[in-house]
FIKOLZA-1660 file (N, C-alpha, C; in steps of 0.1 Angstrom, whole numbers, plus 5000, padded with zeros to 4 digits):
% residues 137
   i   px   py   pz ch aa at
   1 5327 5164 5064  A  M  N
   1 5323 5179 5068  A  M CA
   1 5309 5180 5069  A  M  C
   2 5301 5169 5054  A  I  N
   2 5289 5179 5051  A  I CA
   2 5286 5167 5064  A  I  C
   3 5286 5153 5061  A  Y  N
   3 5285 5138 5064  A  Y CA
   3 5281 5142 5081  A  Y  C
   4 5299 5152 5093  A  Q  N
   4 5293 5155 5105  A  Q CA
   4 5276 5161 5109  A  Q  C
   5 5277 5168 5097  A  A  N
   5 5265 5183 5098  A  A CA
   5 5255 5175 5102  A  A  C
   6 5252 5170 5089  A  L  N
   6 5241 5157 5089  A  L CA
   6 5241 5151 5099  A  L  C
   7 5242 5144 5104  A  M  N
   7 5243 5137 5113  A  M CA
   7 5245 5140 5131  A  M  C
   8 5246 5155 5122  A  R  N
   8 5242 5158 5143  A  R CA
   8 5227 5166 5137  A  R  C
   9 5221 5167 5128  A  C  N
   9 5207 5168 5126  A  C CA
   9 5201 5159 5127  A  C  C
  10 5205 5143 5125  A  W  N
  10 5195 5138 5122  A  W CA
  10 5200 5129 5137  A  W  C
  11 5199 5132 5148  A  D  N
  11 5192 5128 5164  A  D CA
  11 5183 5111 5159  A  D  C
  12 5182 5104 5159  A  V  N
  12 5179 5088 5163  A  V CA
  12 5168 5089 5176  A  V  C
  13 5173 5096 5185  A  S  N
  13 5164 5091 5186  A  S CA
  13 5154 5095 5190  A  S  C
  14 5148 5108 5184  A  R  N
  14 5134 5112 5179  A  R CA
  14 5125 5110 5170  A  R  C
  15 5136 5103 5159  A  Q  N
  15 5124 5101 5146  A  Q CA
  15 5119 5087 5152  A  Q  C
  16 5114 5097 5139  A  P  N
  16 5098 5083 5140  A  P CA
  16 5103 5068 5134  A  P  C
  17 5099 5059 5135  A  R  N
  17 5102 5045 5136  A  R CA
  17 5099 5046 5121  A  R  C
  18 5112 5042 5120  A  G  N
  18 5111 5036 5098  A  G CA
  18 5116 5048 5086  A  G  C
  19 5116 5059 5094  A  A  N
  19 5117 5071 5093  A  A CA
  19 5139 5071 5085  A  A  C
  20 5141 5076 5078  A  R  N
  20 5155 5073 5070  A  R CA
  20 5159 5089 5064  A  R  C
  21 5174 5091 5066  A  L  N
  21 5182 5100 5059  A  L CA
  21 5177 5110 5042  A  L  C
  22 5169 5117 5038  A  D  N
  22 5170 5118 5025  A  D CA
  22 5182 5128 5024  A  D  C
  23 5191 5128 5015  A  R  N
  23 5199 5129 5002  A  R CA
  23 5200 5151 5013  A  R  C
  24 5190 5158 5011  A  Y  N
  24 5192 5170 5021  A  Y CA
  24 5189 5167 5029  A  Y  C
  25 5191 5157 5035  A  G  N
  25 5183 5163 5053  A  G CA
  25 5178 5163 5059  A  G  C
  26 5168 5157 5049  A  G  N
  26 5154 5159 5053  A  G CA
  26 5149 5144 5058  A  G  C
  27 5136 5143 5063  A  I  N
  27 5131 5129 5065  A  I CA
  27 5125 5122 5063  A  I  C
  28 5121 5112 5054  A  V  N
  28 5119 5104 5047  A  V CA
  28 5113 5089 5051  A  V  C
  29 5095 5090 5054  A  E  N
  29 5089 5084 5062  A  E CA
  29 5087 5073 5051  A  E  C
  30 5092 5060 5056  A  R  N
  30 5085 5048 5056  A  R CA
  30 5071 5046 5049  A  R  C
  31 5068 5042 5040  A  V  N
  31 5049 5041 5041  A  V CA
  31 5057 5027 5030  A  V  C
  32 5044 5022 5049  A  E  N
  32 5040 5015 5043  A  E CA
  32 5029 5003 5037  A  E  C
  33 5036 4995 5029  A  R  N
  33 5020 4990 5021  A  R CA
  33 5018 4979 5025  A  R  C
  34 5005 4972 5033  A  Y  N
  34 4993 4957 5022  A  Y CA
  34 4991 4957 5018  A  Y  C
  35 4990 4940 5017  A  E  N
  35 4976 4935 5012  A  E CA
  35 4976 4929 5017  A  E  C
  36 4960 4914 5013  A  L  N
  36 4959 4907 5017  A  L CA
  36 4964 4898 5015  A  L  C
  37 4965 4889 5020  A  V  N
  37 4969 4869 5017  A  V CA
  37 4963 4866 5003  A  V  C
  38 4962 4860 4998  A  E  N
  38 4954 4853 4987  A  E CA
  38 4947 4840 4999  A  E  C
  39 4935 4845 4991  A  G  N
  39 4919 4835 4998  A  G CA
  39 4926 4833 5020  A  G  C
  40 4920 4843 5019  A  Y  N
  40 4920 4852 5026  A  Y CA
  40 4909 4851 5040  A  Y  C
  41 4894 4850 5028  A  G  N
  41 4882 4841 5039  A  G CA
  41 4888 4830 5045  A  G  C
  42 4899 4815 5034  A  E  N
  42 4897 4805 5038  A  E CA
  42 4907 4808 5049  A  E  C
  43 4914 4815 5051  A  V  N
  43 4925 4816 5067  A  V CA
  43 4914 4826 5071  A  V  C
  44 4907 4832 5080  A  V  N
  44 4895 4834 5089  A  V CA
  44 4885 4827 5094  A  V  C
  45 4889 4820 5082  A  R  N
  45 4878 4804 5089  A  R CA
  45 4881 4793 5098  A  R  C
  46 4895 4793 5093  A  R  N
  46 4907 4781 5100  A  R CA
  46 4908 4781 5111  A  R  C
  47 4908 4802 5112  A  G  N
  47 4910 4810 5123  A  G CA
  47 4907 4802 5133  A  G  C
  48 4890 4813 5126  A  R  N
  48 4878 4810 5143  A  R CA
  48 4874 4796 5144  A  R  C
  49 4881 4788 5132  A  E  N
  49 4876 4771 5132  A  E CA
  49 4886 4769 5146  A  E  C
  50 4901 4772 5142  A  A  N
  50 4909 4765 5153  A  A CA
  50 4907 4768 5173  A  A  C
  51 4900 4778 5172  A  R  N
  51 4898 4788 5181  A  R CA
  51 4884 4784 5186  A  R  C
  52 4878 4775 5183  A  F  N
  52 4857 4771 5185  A  F CA
  52 4860 4778 5189  A  F  C
  53 4854 4795 5175  A  L  N
  53 4841 4804 5180  A  L CA
  53 4836 4803 5166  A  L  C
  54 4823 4811 5170  A  T  N
  54 4810 4814 5162  A  T CA
  54 4817 4822 5150  A  T  C
  55 4808 4827 5142  A  R  N
  55 4808 4840 5131  A  R CA
  55 4807 4850 5144  A  R  C
  56 4798 4843 5156  A  E  N
  56 4792 4856 5163  A  E CA
  56 4799 4854 5172  A  E  C
  57 4802 4846 5177  A  R  N
  57 4813 4855 5193  A  R CA
  57 4826 4860 5184  A  R  C
  58 4832 4859 5173  A  L  N
  58 4842 4860 5163  A  L CA
  58 4839 4878 5160  A  L  C
  59 4824 4874 5161  A  A  N
  59 4823 4895 5155  A  A CA
  59 4816 4905 5169  A  A  C
  60 4821 4899 5178  A  E  N
  60 4814 4904 5192  A  E CA
  60 4832 4911 5194  A  E  C
  61 4846 4900 5190  A  L  N
  61 4850 4908 5198  A  L CA
  61 4858 4914 5190  A  L  C
  62 4859 4917 5173  A  V  N
  62 4863 4923 5168  A  V CA
  62 4856 4939 5166  A  V  C
  63 4839 4936 5172  A  G  N
  63 4832 4948 5170  A  G CA
  63 4827 4943 5153  A  G  C
  64 4821 4940 5152  A  E  N
  64 4816 4936 5142  A  E CA
  64 4811 4925 5135  A  E  C
  65 4796 4931 5126  A  K  N
  65 4777 4916 5128  A  K CA
  65 4789 4903 5128  A  K  C
  66 4775 4894 5127  A  A  N
  66 4776 4885 5126  A  A CA
  66 4776 4880 5102  A  A  C
  67 4770 4887 5102  A  S  N
  67 4769 4892 5080  A  S CA
  67 4782 4891 5081  A  S  C
  68 4779 4903 5085  A  T  N
  68 4803 4906 5079  A  T CA
  68 4812 4901 5079  A  T  C
  69 4813 4886 5093  A  I  N
  69 4822 4874 5097  A  I CA
  69 4822 4867 5081  A  I  C
  70 4805 4862 5082  A  K  N
  70 4803 4848 5071  A  K CA
  70 4809 4858 5057  A  K  C
  71 4804 4872 5052  A  R  N
  71 4810 4874 5040  A  R CA
  71 4824 4879 5038  A  R  C
  72 4835 4882 5043  A  I  N
  72 4850 4880 5047  A  I CA
  72 4854 4863 5047  A  I  C
  73 4847 4854 5048  A  E  N
  73 4853 4840 5053  A  E CA
  73 4848 4836 5036  A  E  C
  74 4835 4838 5030  A  N  N
  74 4832 4833 5018  A  N CA
  74 4832 4843 5009  A  N  C
  75 4848 4852 5010  A  G  N
  75 4855 4857 5001  A  G CA
  75 4851 4868 4990  A  G  C
  76 4835 4872 4999  A  E  N
  76 4825 4887 4996  A  E CA
  76 4830 4899 4995  A  E  C
  77 4834 4899 5006  A  L  N
  77 4842 4913 5007  A  L CA
  77 4850 4909 5019  A  L  C
  78 4862 4919 5014  A  R  N
  78 4872 4929 5021  A  R CA
  78 4874 4935 5030  A  R  C
  79 4876 4931 5037  A  P  N
  79 4885 4939 5052  A  P CA
  79 4883 4949 5051  A  P  C
  80 4883 4954 5055  A  S  N
  80 4893 4971 5053  A  S CA
  80 4913 4965 5069  A  S  C
  81 4917 4976 5065  A  M  N
  81 4929 4971 5074  A  M CA
  81 4927 4968 5083  A  M  C
  82 4918 4980 5090  A  E  N
  82 4921 4983 5105  A  E CA
  82 4917 4966 5106  A  E  C
  83 4899 4964 5103  A  L  N
  83 4892 4950 5106  A  L CA
  83 4902 4935 5103  A  L  C
  84 4913 4936 5090  A  A  N
  84 4927 4928 5096  A  A CA
  84 4935 4936 5104  A  A  C
  85 4939 4942 5110  A  R  N
  85 4945 4934 5114  A  R CA
  85 4932 4939 5133  A  R  C
  86 4920 4942 5136  A  R  N
  86 4919 4934 5149  A  R CA
  86 4912 4912 5147  A  R  C
  87 4911 4910 5131  A  L  N
  87 4903 4897 5135  A  L CA
  87 4923 4894 5131  A  L  C
  88 4931 4904 5129  A  E  N
  88 4945 4890 5128  A  E CA
  88 4951 4886 5141  A  E  C
  89 4945 4901 5149  A  R  N
  89 4955 4898 5165  A  R CA
  89 4938 4893 5175  A  R  C
  90 4926 4886 5170  A  A  N
  90 4915 4884 5179  A  A CA
  90 4919 4866 5174  A  A  C
  91 4923 4863 5159  A  L  N
  91 4923 4847 5157  A  L CA
  91 4939 4844 5154  A  L  C
  92 4944 4852 5159  A  R  N
  92 4959 4846 5162  A  R CA
  92 4968 4842 5148  A  R  C
  93 4964 4851 5144  A  I  N
  93 4967 4846 5126  A  I CA
  93 4976 4859 5115  A  I  C
  94 4974 4856 5104  A  K  N
  94 4985 4867 5100  A  K CA
  94 4978 4873 5082  A  K  C
  95 4968 4875 5082  A  L  N
  95 4967 4882 5076  A  L CA
  95 4967 4895 5059  A  L  C
  96 4978 4908 5070  A  L  N
  96 4988 4912 5051  A  L CA
  96 5000 4911 5055  A  L  C
  97 5004 4919 5042  A  I  N
  97 5020 4907 5042  A  I CA
  97 5016 4923 5035  A  I  C
  98 5034 4925 5035  A  E  N
  98 5038 4938 5039  A  E CA
  98 5039 4934 5019  A  E  C
  99 5040 4946 5003  A  S  N
  99 5034 4946 5000  A  S CA
  99 5055 4946 4991  A  S  C
 100 5056 4936 4980  A  T  N
 100 5067 4936 4972  A  T CA
 100 5063 4950 4964  A  T  C
 101 5076 4954 4955  A  D  N
 101 5079 4962 4945  A  D CA
 101 5075 4959 4931  A  D  C
 102 5078 4941 4931  A  E  N
 102 5070 4943 4923  A  E CA
 102 5060 4938 4919  A  E  C
 103 5052 4936 4925  A  A  N
 103 5036 4943 4928  A  A CA
 103 5034 4956 4931  A  A  C
 104 5037 4960 4933  A  L  N
 104 5036 4976 4931  A  L CA
 104 5034 4979 4917  A  L  C
 105 5048 4972 4906  A  E  N
 105 5047 4968 4894  A  E CA
 105 5048 4969 4882  A  E  C
 106 5037 4957 4896  A  K  N
 106 5024 4953 4878  A  K CA
 106 5015 4962 4885  A  K  C
 107 5008 4967 4901  A  A  N
 107 4999 4972 4897  A  A CA
 107 4994 4982 4889  A  A  C
 108 5006 4996 4886  A  L  N
 108 5008 5003 4884  A  L CA
 108 5013 5002 4871  A  L  C
 109 5016 4991 4859  A  K  N
 109 5016 4987 4849  A  K CA
 109 5001 4989 4848  A  K  C
 110 4989 4982 4847  A  K  N
 110 4978 4977 4843  A  K CA
 110 4970 4993 4848  A  K  C
 111 4977 5004 4854  A  V  N
 111 4962 5013 4848  A  V CA
 111 4965 5022 4839  A  V  C
 112 4958 5029 4833  A  P  N
 112 4960 5031 4810  A  P CA
 112 4965 5038 4816  A  P  C
 113 4975 5038 4808  A  R  N
 113 4978 5054 4806  A  R CA
 113 4976 5076 4797  A  R  C
 114 4970 5083 4801  A  Q  N
 114 4959 5090 4800  A  Q CA
 114 4970 5101 4793  A  Q  C
 115 4968 5103 4783  A  G  N
 115 4975 5114 4771  A  G CA
 115 4982 5110 4765  A  G  C
 116 4991 5128 4763  A  P  N
 116 5007 5124 4761  A  P CA
 116 5012 5125 4772  A  P  C
 117 5019 5119 4770  A  T  N
 117 5034 5124 4783  A  T CA
 117 5038 5143 4781  A  T  C
 118 5049 5145 4788  A  L  N
 118 5058 5151 4782  A  L CA
 118 5064 5152 4773  A  L  C
 119 5073 5139 4769  A  G  N
 119 5084 5137 4762  A  G CA
 119 5071 5136 4752  A  G  C
 120 5064 5128 4750  A  D  N
 120 5054 5133 4738  A  D CA
 120 5053 5151 4729  A  D  C
 121 5050 5151 4737  A  M  N
 121 5053 5169 4736  A  M CA
 121 5063 5174 4733  A  M  C
 122 5074 5170 4746  A  L  N
 122 5090 5178 4742  A  L CA
 122 5096 5172 4721  A  L  C
 123 5082 5162 4723  A  G  N
 123 5094 5156 4710  A  G CA
 123 5085 5157 4689  A  G  C
 124 5079 5166 4696  A  E  N
 124 5065 5167 4681  A  E CA
 124 5077 5184 4679  A  E  C
 125 5077 5174 4668  A  E  N
 125 5089 5185 4660  A  E CA
 125 5077 5198 4647  A  E  C
 126 5070 5198 4651  A  S  N
 126 5058 5207 4641  A  S CA
 126 5058 5218 4648  A  S  C
 127 5061 5211 4666  A  S  N
 127 5053 5227 4664  A  S CA
 127 5061 5249 4664  A  S  C
 128 5050 5253 4668  A  P  N
 128 5050 5268 4665  A  P CA
 128 5054 5270 4672  A  P  C
 129 5059 5270 4681  A  R  N
 129 5069 5279 4691  A  R CA
 129 5086 5276 4689  A  R  C
 130 5089 5260 4680  A  S  N
 130 5103 5261 4680  A  S CA
 130 5108 5264 4661  A  S  C
 131 5103 5265 4660  A  G  N
 131 5109 5270 4644  A  G CA
 131 5107 5260 4636  A  G  C
 132 5112 5245 4644  A  R  N
 132 5119 5231 4635  A  R CA
 132 5111 5227 4622  A  R  C
 133 5096 5236 4627  A  G  N
 133 5082 5231 4617  A  G CA
 133 5084 5226 4606  A  G  C
 134 5072 5223 4588  A  P  N
 134 5078 5225 4585  A  P CA
 134 5076 5241 4575  A  P  C
 135 5088 5251 4558  A  P  N
 135 5086 5260 4554  A  P CA
 135 5072 5260 4560  A  P  C
 136 5067 5274 4559  A  E  N
 136 5056 5286 4555  A  E CA
 136 5050 5284 4543  A  E  C
 137 5048 5283 4534  A  S  N
 137 5044 5294 4524  A  S CA
 137 5036 5302 4519  A  S  C
% end
């Protein structure tokens, strides 16, 4: 019965693409995470050369400077998501790939832990409020 009530609230035709129903009946947006392919500079260079474009002409097509294209091709500059999408369209190449959970977990593990966690704080036996500390003399 609850399932039927939730399904009545869930009108698929009105929901954003990629959205799903959470357990409370609300909408949870699908968060898309993308990362650049490895060797993105070489991918851009090969795509440009395959289309017989100069850096200047490619820069005009994507609305950037030729020096920006040169720095991207040399791996000195990571293009923004917007610029990467424009390059993909202009050169018909693939620069952005969906991030995998493994890559995200690996990135999160690299983040240094700062300060004590809630578990550290709750696990302290000598807290004055707990009354479990060493007896006072």
